[in-house]
N, C-alpha and C positions, 0 to 999 in steps of 0.2 A: 497738656491736654489733646487729644485729638478731638475733632469731632465728625461724624459719617452722618450728613443733614441727605434723608430719604423723599421723592415725591411722591409719597405714597396710594396715589390714583396714576400712576401711569404703569406701563407695563412691566411688573414682580420680574418677570424674566433677566430685566435690563439689571437691578438692583439688587435680588436674591443673590447670588453669586459676592458682591461685593459683602452685604448686611453677613453673612454666614461665615464671610473670612475674619471680618471684624470681631463677630464675637465669639469665633472659635479662638482669635489670637488673646481675648479675655479670658476665656476659657482656659487657656494653656498658661496665662501666667498672670496672676493679679498686678502686675505690676503694669500691664499694659492697657492704658486708660484708654477708653473712646468709650464718649458720649455719644449717643447715637439719637436723633430726633426727628420724627416724622411733620410729613407736613401736607395737610389736606388739600393737593394741587396738581395739576399735572405734568409738570416741566418745572425745571430748577432756572433756565434758563428760555430768556422769549427768544420764538424764534426755530426753537430747535426742539430734542425729544429728553435730554437731558435727566434721569431721572436719580441719581445719585451722584454727591458732591461732598469729598476728604477737604476737610481745612484741619491744617497740621500749623498750629501756633501761629507766626507773622506771616508763614508762609503763600504766596498765591492758591488758591483754589484748586482741585483738580477735581476731573470733571471723568463719568463714566464707569464703570467697573473696572476692563481691560486696565486701565491706568491706575483706581484708586489699588486694586488688587497690588501692581506694581510697585508701588509707595509703599504699601504696609510691609510687601514683603521687605523694603528694602530700610524701612523703620524697625521692625520684629525680625532682625535675622532667622529666629528659630523657626520661623513657620515655612520655612525655603527646603527644607531635608533633604534628604537624598536625590538623585537623580533628575538632578535641576533643566535639563533640556529637554526630555521626555515629558516632563509636568507642565513648561512653558508650550510645550507644542500643545497639548490640551487646551491649558488657558486659552490660548489663540484662537480653538476651535468653540469657544464657548456663544460667541455671536451666533452660530450656525443653529442653535437652540432657539432663539428669539423669534421666528416666527411666527405667527400662530392661525396658520392655515397648514390644515396637514401634510397636503402634497409637500410643500417644500422644509415640515422638518421631520419629513417622513426619513428619506435619506440619512440624515445625521441617526437616527436613530438605530436605523437598522445596522449602521457601520457598527455603535456603540455596541447593540445587541450583541455581534458577531467579534467584537474586541475583549466583552466578559466574558465569552466560553473559556471555565474552568478557572476565571478570576475571581477572586473576591474585593479588590481594587484596581483600580483602572491604572493606576503606577504604583509595583512596587507592593507590601505587605502588608502596608498602614495608612489609614487615612491621611490626606493631604490635600492639598491646596487645587489639585485635579479633578479630584473627588465632589470637594465642596461648590466647587464653581461649578459643573455641571449639571450638579444634582441641583445646587440654586437654580440656573436658568430652566432645566425640566418642571420642576416645583412650581416658577411661578408663571408658565406657561400652561395654560390649562387645558392645549387639545395634548398637548405632550405628556404630564401630569394624568391626564385622563388615556391616555397608551398606558403608561403605566400601572393602573390601576386595575384596568382591563386583561394583562397578565399574559399577551399576546406573545409578546419577546420576552421569553423566559428568563433568559441572561441578564439582560437590564432589570427588567422587572425586579428580580431575585437581588440584584445589587441596589435599585433605590429602598427597597425593601431594607437589608440587611443595615444601610447606613444609618438607615433612620432611628433601625432600633438599636442599634450598637453604640447609638451618641443623642440618648436623650435631650441636651442643653437644644440638640436640634429642631423638637419639636417645640420648647421654651419659646426659643430666640421668636420662630413663627406666630408661639403665641402669643407672645407678647405683642411682637409688631401687630397683630390684630386687635388687640386689646387696645394698645394705642390709640390705633385708626380707628375705632370705637368709641374712643374716651372726646378725641378731637372734636368730631362727627357729633357727639352729644354735646359738647360745650359750645362746640358754637349753634345748636340748637338753641340752647341755653341761654344762649348771648344773641339769638336773634328772633325768628319769627314765634317761635312758641313761647315764649313772654310777653312776647308783644301783644298785648289779647284786646287792646283799647280798651281800656279800665276808661271811667268817662269821667269828666270833670274831676284829672288828678294839679289841673293846673290851679284848683283852689286846694291844696293839700291833699295828704292819704293817711285816712288813721285805718287800721285793720285789728281785726280781735281774733283772740284764740279763745274759745269757749268751755274749759275743759269738766264734767262734772267730777266729782271726787267720789266716786262710787266704783273705784278700782286704779289699777296703773293703765300709765300712756301705754299703746301699744304702737305698731311701724305704721299702723294706718294715722291715728291721732298727730306720729310725728312728721307725718305729710302737711296736713293741716299746719300745724306752728309750723315749721319751714317757712311754707308757703306764703302765709301769714308776715312771716320775719324777713321774708326774705323782698315781696313787697315795701314794705314798711318801710326798712332798711338801707335796701341796694336798690332796686331797681327806682323805689323815689326816698326820699328824706323824710321821713314820717312818721307817725307815731305807734306804737304796736302796745294793743290794753292785753293781759291776761285776764276772764274774766271768771273767774268759779261759779257753774251754773250752779248751785247748790240748791234747790230746790225739791229734795226729795228725801225726805231725813231719814226715811228707811235704809238706803242703801247707804248713804255717804258717813266717811269717817274721817278725821281732821289726819291718820295716819297716809291715805291716800292723796290727801290735800299737800300734805308736805314733800312725800313722796312724786309728785307732781310736779312740783317747784324744784327739787333736785332733777330731775330729771330734762326738763328743759335748759339749767346750768349745762347738765351735762352737754346737750348738743349746742351748745354758744349759743343759747336764744333768753336773750334780756330783752323785759317787757319792758317798757318806760312806764307804763302804770300796771298795778295788779287790785283787780276790785274783785267785789261775790254780788252774786245776784241780792242774798241775803239783804247789804246794804240797802237795798231798792224794795225790800218787801213793802213797806208805807205808799211809795208812788205807784206800785201795783195794784196795791189794793183800791185805793183812790181809783186808779181807772179803770179797776172793774165795776165800780159805784158808778163809776161814771157812766159807763156803755148799760148797765142796767137799770140806769136811770132816764137813757134816750130809746131803750127798747132796741137796741143792738145785740143786746144779752139776756138771758134767761135762766133760769134755774132750774137741774133736773133731776127727778129721782128713779128714773126707768134705772131696770137692772140692766147689768151689764149687756150678759150677752142679747136682750129686746134690744139692748139702743145699737148694738155692734150690727143686728138683722136690721133695724128700721134704716142707720144710713147707708148702707149696703142695696138696700130695697128703693132707696129715695125713699121711704114714708117722714111724714114729721112726725113726731114724740106729743106724746099727748101737754106737755108740759109747755108748746111751745108759743101760746098765745096769753101765758100765763099773767096777770097783774102785774106791773111795776112795782106796787106794794109789796105782794104776795114774792116775788122773786127777790127784794131787798131781805125781808123780813127770813127768806131763807140762806141766804147767805148770812143774815147776823147770827143764824144758828149754828153756821158752819162754822162763823170764824171765833162762836164759843168753844166747837169741836163739842158738840151736847149727842147722844143718842141722837137723836135725830137729826143734827147736822149731817152725820156722819153719814147719811142716807142721801143724800145730795149732790150735785156737784154743778157749777158753771158752765155752758157751753154757749159761744157766739154766735150768733143768729145772722149765717150769713146763708146760707140756701139751703134746700131739702134735699134739691136733687140735679145738683150740678154736675157733667159730667167729670169733673175733678173732683174723684172724693173728698180727699183732706178740705177740699170747701164745704162741705156737711158739717154745720154748724157743729164743727171740734170745739172739744172740752177744755177749758181756758185755767179751771180751778180746780182744786179736789181736797179734800178736806181730809187731814191726817193728824191727829194728836200725838204723835211722835214727840219727841224730846230732838230738836233740831242742835246739832254739835255747836251752832255759833250765837244760835238768840236762844237756845234753850226751850221754854213754855211759854215764852210770848205769843208767839203764832201759831192756830190749827189749821192754817190754811195756804195752800203753796200753787204758785203758779204751772201752769205748764209750761217747757222749753220755746213748746208755739206762741205763745202769750207775750214770752218774758223776754226773746231773742231779740224782736221788731221794735218794743217798749225802752230797750236799756240801750242798745245799739244809736237808737235812736237819741237816745238822754244823753249816752256819752261820748257823744259826737262823733259814733264811727261809719264815715264816707263811702266802705266797700266791705260788704257782707261776703268772703270769701267762704266758701263751703260746700262736702260734698254734693256731688250731684243727686245721694238718695232725700238730698229736700228738694228736688227739682217742683214733682207734685203741691209741695207746700209755701213755695214761689208766690204764689197769688196769694195764698193766706197771710204773707207775711206783711203783701203789700197795702192788702186788706186791713190789719190791723191797726197799721201808723196811718190808715187815712180816715180810719173809722175815728180814732182817736185824736187827730188832729196832729199829730208830730211828722217833725223834719222826713222825707225822703232818704233811705240809703239803698244805694248800689247793692246790685247782687251777683254775684257771680261764682258759678259753681262749676266744679270741677270732678273729674275721673277721683273718686276711692281707688288706694291699692288695693288688689288682692292678689293673694298669691294662693299658691298649688297647694293641696295639702295642707291648708291651713286655716283656722276660722279667727276672726278678729272680731266677731260677737261677743261683748262684754257679759252676756248675761250666758254663755255657753263656757266663758273661759273660767267664769267663777263659780261656776257646775265643777270644772274641772279642779279647782282648788279645792272647793271642799270635799268632796267624793274623794280626795285623795289620789288623782289620777296624776297627782304631779307633785313635785316637792311644795310648790309655794311661786308666788307670781312671778319669781325671777329664776323659775325654772327654766335651765339652755332650751330646753324645746319648744319654751313660748316665744308668740311673735312681740310680747310686751319689751319695751325699752333694753329693762333691766334684765330682760332672758337673753337676747342676740347679745347683749356687752358681758354677759354673762360663759356664751359659748365661746365669746373672743372677737366679734366685731368691733371696731372703733369706730370712734364720732365724724371720724373725717371720715372715712368709709361711710358709714352711713349719711351724713349730710350731703356729700357728692353725689349718692346714687336716688338719694330722694329730690334732689334737687334738678338730677336729668331727666325724671319723668317729667318735670316741668306744671303746668296748669291746664295740661289739655283732659278735654269731655271724654276722649276717647277711653273707653272701660274696656281694660284687659287684664288678664290673670298670668298673675309675675309668676317665672320660676326664679327659685330661691340659688339655682347654679350665679345668676347673672349677679345676684346681692352678694355673695361671698367671691366670685370673683375681682370684684372691686376692692372688697376687703384685701384681699392677697396682696396689691399693688400695694397699700400700706404696712404691712408685716412684715412682707419678705426684705425690704431692706435692713431691718433694723433689729431684725428677730435673729438671737445668738445662736448657731451652731449646736448640737444634743449628741449622744449617742443611746440608745436604747433598746436592751435586746429583748423577747418574750422569756421569759423565765421559766415557763414552762415546755418549752420545746428549746431552749441554747443547748450547742454543741457544743463541750467541751474538744479544743482546739490545741497542739503541742503546736511550737512555732520553734523548728530546728533552726540554726544559726540568728539566733536573737540573742541578746548579753545573757548571761546567767543570771544577776541580779538585773532584780524589777530595776525601772528609773521613769522622770517622767521629762517631758518638754514644754515649753509655752509654745502653744499655738494662739491663732487666734480665733477668736468665736464665731466672727463671719469672715470670709475669704473677702470680699468686696467691701466692707464697713470697717476700716481699721479702730474707728472710734467707739467702736464696744469693747476693746480692750483684748483681756488674753484670757486662756481657761489652758489648764493643764492636762496634757494625754500622761497618761500611765499606759509602758510599756512591760512586755517581758516574755516570756517563754509558754504564757499558759492563758491563753486566752477563750473567750465564749462568742459563739458565730450563730445566728441564727437558722433555724431545721431547714427554713426554705433556702437558704440559699447552699448551706451542706449537699442539702438532695440535688441540689443542679449541677453541682460540681463533678467532673470526668477524670478519672489515672491521670497526671502525668500534665493536669490542664495546670493555666498560670492565671492568677487571678489577680487582682486588685485588695490589699486592705488597706480602705480610704484611711488619709493622715498618719500612713507610714511608710507602704509602697509594694512592689509586686509579691509574689510567695507562686511556689509549686506546688499542688494536691501529691501527696505520695502515696496517703493512706486514707480508706474512706472507710470506719467500722461498720455493720451496718447489724439493728435487734435481729436477734437469736430467736425470736416471737414469731413465728409462723403468722399471726396475723399482723405486726407490726413491720414486715422483712423492708420496708422503705426507707424506716426511719434507720436517720443515721446516729449512731452513739458516740462516734470520737473519728476527729479528724487529725493526720500531722501534716504538717506543712514544712517545705523548704522558704525560707527568707531570702529573697532575691530581688536585692535593695537593688540591683542595676539592671531591671528588666525594665522595661517601656511602659508606663501606666496607660499610653495609650492604642497600645495594641492589646489590652485586656477588653472581653467584652462584658467581664463580670467586676464592678467594682462591687466591694461587701462592707457593710459595716459590723464592729468588733467591738470588746473590750475588754482590758487587760482585767484576771481577776486577782492578779498582786502588782501591789504600788499605790493603790488605791482604796478607799474604801466604796465597795458598788450601793449604788441608794437604792432604793425598792421603790417604786412607782407604782401605779395603777393608772391607766388609759384608759380612758372614759370615752367611747364612741354610741351617737343616739339618730334613732331613725324618727321618721315621721308620727306624728302621734293621730293622725287620722289614714287611711288606705286609702282615699277618695279623692280625686284631684280638686273634685269644687262639689260642696256639699247642698243638697236644693235645701229650700223652705221645706219639702215635705218629706225628706230626710230623719230619719231617728240617727240623731249621732254616734248612740251608742253600737247602731252596728256596727260600724266604721273605726270603732276604736281600734289602733295595732299595738296586739297584747304585746309586742317586743320590741319597748321602741329604747332600750337600754343596753349598751352592751362594754362590759368590763375585761381588761387586759392586767395581769398581774407582769411586770418588767421588773428588769434591774437597768440603770443606768447611769452614766459616768459621775465620778465623786463631786464635779462642779454643780450638779443638779442639790445638793443639799444646798447651796446659795441663793437658791427662788426665791423670791417671795409670793406673796398672793397677786392676782393679776398679771406676774408675767408674761409674757407670750415668748416661745420658741420652736425651733424647729428639731425635732427628733429626724434626724438626719435617713431619709428612705422609708420615713413611718406619716411625715405631715408637720402642722404646725398645733402646738397646744396653750392652750391658757394654762396657768396652775391657778386650782381651784382652791388648795390646801396644802399648804409646803411642808417639805420633808419637817418631821419631828422624830427624834429618837423612839423606837416603836412604833410609829404611825406613818408608813407610805406617804410619800407625795399624790397628791391626786393631779389630774394632767386631763383637761375638759379639749377633746380635737377640734380643731376649726376648719371646719370647710373650707375647698380653695373654690369651687366651682365645678371641679370635675365630677362630685358625688352628689351635692349640693349638700 
């Protein structure tokens, strides 16, 4: 195997020619195995500006694009093609496009523009090394690339666009290069400063906790909190992670949610060292509340909710604030019994009436709720609030560092006050930015409303930001972990775009997704292929051209095939096209609809098979399906849009005003016979359509249902 090392921070014009020709080699011949590695450095050799290095087996490294290209041609002779001397002449000129000042590069560009008059390629009539080398140098040079985009050099700009448009693998190569560079940069950031947040007293041991409330399914925001706590406990330090279920609101909580959270954590590779429940400590928290009442650090209050909210906002003391200890304890006892009188009361911490930080204005710490609890039954009728529960249990359970989202930042002084008031061991707090996404709600209350109103199918709806929802859409756990850990524990609040999220996922699924073919059923064009064998036959083909470990699939061939309507409409009479996984064919007849309302619609095609044709010379590579020699499998391809139409929903917004009325798009198709073997959760690629996850496997009488997986291009 050959390895091409790239200094990604170098002048791209100096390495893109070699990179593109290496990619062209692997694109043209799957057996040409060239591993490409990017390094976040300016040069591969100290003392000069070497941007690329080729290593072949045990041979000495070869440096610089010109020498690397020569070696690649020597190793893979099929790269050379015709007109060897003319191609070599242009390869020798490539360095003239390296300079990054316009004055130096203008002459070579004008010369190229003149040369390309009445030419589609620099040399000959097909893409070759001359085009790739010059194109790569121009694309890597910001000054030269800007001149091409400006379009003032008509012939050169036309050629530049033509090469890119007719060779989609070029854009993929550059996109992959940029993605890998970003990944390296993010990984470096993760290992370095962004995770070095100077947590205090780590030498004494690190214990973190993840305290989910079992009142819904985990969403991607919870995943960040869980993964960061796991990272600091198990990777950054050799510590302990506690998963504590904050089950202090029996009205909302269900065992179903609790079990789902355990499963989702396991799926994300998070293994808590200890699992506990706030309900395990109801007695300790009751005793703590009694202690505070006796020490006049808390009081009972029966002020109506709206009035209490106004008093807190205005900084006005409650009428109950100075009640006697005896009265407060008596009211707390009524609350504990769950009596009609007790339900009217709550307990508030006696911190401040008018502190500038409104979180410190006598917060509620206990409420009465006679609802049966899913773990403790009817034993308790009073339940602590999260703000009372967290500081007490963190201290009791030995948590050293409470890592939580910065929506709690105003309540950090309250957290400290509780521990001090009760004489508990102090816990260090680090708050990090919550993860927000455009056109996405992460409010559990609003998500629950969507489920209850039937806006979505359930908590695992592929349009939902829950762990189960995004997994059902096709997200891999590896990509989820990588994306979240790349965000790090930064305190900077950003509104992330889903395109970045799904682009990360594509890197995981592309190398392992078997390739299949599907045709839109409603717009399939029956096509006759003259020159094909009279009898249908099948051949074994690899499921993935670059991953033989995935095995083979059967591809059926016959004189009767189906082609996509969009492709058929683009064909010109006598145009040569490529039938993917078969070979070239010449379009001999295009029949159109006689209906005046749909005259562009192609109703039939006739092709002459031309297997001797050069697949590299055709602009159109199309998918197709034989109607004979296999059973075509009915499939339903489902795509989705955002549930809401506004990038960011504000507090004052009515969510219903921004609900997207059309978020589900279904297309009936016909797929190759191998699709019958797919199982639920398999991830595949329908060539030229995208990646899909199997949500329902094919059963006779019922089509397979596959969900489209975004790749970062459309989100």
